[in-house]
N, C-alpha and C positions, 0 to 999 in steps of 0.2 A: 036120647041122643045114644046113634049106634058106636062102636067102639071106634072105627078109621072115620067117624066124622070131627074131622080136626076143627077145633073153634077156635078163632084169634081171639086174644086177651081186649078188652075194649079199655086199652090208653091210646092218645095222640101219636106216640112213636112206633106205632104196630103200620105197617103195611098192609096190604092182603097179598101177596108174594108168596109163594111157597113153591118151593123144589124139591126134587125125586134127588136124589143122588146114588145113583149106578156105582157098582164095582171098581170102575179102573177111576172115576173123581176119588172115589172117599180112599182107597186105598194111597193116591198120589195125594190128598189132603194130609194122611198123617205120616208118612214114612219120608222122613224130612232128605235119606240117601239113596233116593229113587235114581236111576240111571239117569232121567232127566228133572233136575233139579226144578229148572224152571218151571216145571206140570206144579210140581210142590208148591212153591211159590204162587204159580197160580190162583188154585183151587183155593189155599189159604186167606188171599188178595179179598177172592172171588166171595168167601165164606164173611170176610171181615166185612166187605162193604155191603153185607145183606145179613148183617147181627141182628136187623131186626125182624126179616120176617120168619117164616117157617120154614125149616130145611126137615124134609121127611127121609129116612134111613130105612128100608124094606127091613123083617128081622130076618128072613132070610139073608141079606148080605153081611151080616156077622158071620155065617158059616163061609160066606165063600170067602171074606175076608181073610178069616184063618185057616181057608186052606192053601189062600195066597201065598200066605206067610209059612207056612207049611213049604212051601214050593220055593220059596226066596230060600228058607234055611237050609233044605238038600242041597240048593246050589252055594252053599258056603257064604251067605250073607246074616249079616245082624239081622233079628228080629226083634220088636216091641209089641208084645201080643196086648198090653194094655192100654185100652182108646179109652180117656175123659172125656166124650164130646156130646153127651145126652145135656140137655139141661130145658127148659121150658118153650125154649125156639126149636129145636133139636130133640125130634121126636122120634121112636122108632114105632112104623106102621104094621100091621097083624097082618099077616097071610093067613085067614084064617073063613070060616064056614061063608061069612060075610063078603069079604072079597070075593069069594070064587064066586057067591049068589051075583054079585054085579057085573063079574067079567063077562059070566055065561052069559046073563039077562043081554049085554050090551053086546055078545057075539064080540066082546074083544079079539079073542084068538082069532078071530078071523081078519077082523080090519088089520092085528100087525102080525099077521100069517108067514112073512117075513124075516121074522124074528125069530129066536131060542131062547131057553132056557130063563135064565134072571134077565135078561134083557126084555123079554117078553113081558114078565114080572115087574119092572121099573117101568117099561111103557105105560100099562095097565093101569099101575097107581097113579101117573102122571095123568092119562087122559080121567079115571075115576076123579081124581081130588083137582081136575083142573090145574095143572101146577106146571111149572118148568123144569125138564130133564136135564141135569148135571150130569156131563161124558166126559172123556175124551176119546170115546171109542168110534169108529168111522162105520160102525153096525148101522147107525140110527140118519145116516147122510139123508136116505132118500123116503124117510117114515113121515109120514101126513098127518095129520088131525092132533099132535101135539107141539109143543115148543120146544124147541132141543138148545142146550147153552153148552159151548164149549170153553170153560175157563182160559185155555190156552189161545184160543184166537181172543177173546175180549179182552185179555192184556197186553197183545202184541198191537192191535188197533191202539191201546192205549201208548204204547211206547213210542 
């Protein structure tokens, strides 16, 4: 099995759903004092509603998250850099040679040619893993071939 071939546990409580978190949703998930605290609650509730599913966080997301915290600190906001979110259902997705070969073979850089940077990486992971992409960004509104989930919209419907 290759490093990024995620295998689900073989117990009855496990579904086969996978979610790739982009930076906007991840930052909102772990920061309780965001400008819109509702987004934090929506992301947290989404994670709790899917606690038995697989949640993937790209290895590069951690650096973008840290850069976001540095910007917020420069703006005078308090930041907490330590995040303890990983477990056997919440995994780091490696951005390695194997991933690059898959994206190249599938020509995902052409499929998602309107996306930039981390958005492109997260869309590629979602496509390769047949996962839902969890985001708060509007950059994905017109992206085909992957399922996009906006936690803030999920919980707006429940209210």
